[in-house]
N, C-alpha and C positions, 0 to 999 in steps of 0.2 A: 232482626233482633227479637221480635215477638216470638218467632218460631223457636229461636234458641232458648229464650226464657221459658216458654211453655213446655217444650218437648226435650230440651237438653241437647239438641243437635240441629244442624242446618243442612239442607240439600246442597250438593256439591256446586251446582250452578249459582245458588245464592251465596255460598261462601266465596266463590270467585268474584262475583259482583261486589260483595262487601269488602273483600280484600283490596280489589282495585280502587274502590272509592277511598278507603282509608289510606292506602299507600300513595296513590297517584294524585288524588284531589286534596286530601287533608294533610298529606306529607307526614303521616303518623307511621313511623317505622324506625325502631331503634333497638330491637331485641335480636341480637345476632343468633342466639340459640333458637328462637322461633323461625328466623329466616332460613336456617339450615334444615328446618323441617317443613312445615306447611306453607310458609309465606315466601320461600325463596323464589319460586317461579313468578309470582305476582310482583314481588318487590324488585325483580330483575337484578338479583345478586347471585353470586356463585359462578359456575363455569360457563354459562351462556346468558349473560345479561343483555336484555333487549328493552331498554327503558321506554321507548316510545310506541311499542306495538302492543303491549299487554294492558290496554286500558279498555275496560268494559263500560259501555253506555247502558245504564239500567233501562232506559226507555226502549232502546233497540233490542235488548235482551228480552224484555217483556213482549215486544211485538213478534219476535221469532219463536219464543218458547212458551208463551202464555197468551195465546191469541184471544181467548175468551176472558182473560183477566181473572180466572178462577183462583189462582194463587194469591194475587194481589188483594182480592176481596177477602 
């Protein structure tokens, strides 16, 4: 969220992690118009819903894609 506020955009990987957390953990999902655009894949709505497989673990993602924790810092 800091990157979004400071720069006005988020890296794609960060958007997927954030979307997964909001939709799968906090159960925040109620905008059909947004689902048809950017949230549809993460929210598991639409033509290929897969509700149990599209869950991103922020810790695992960090270990895979930010091994030196440069982004997190």
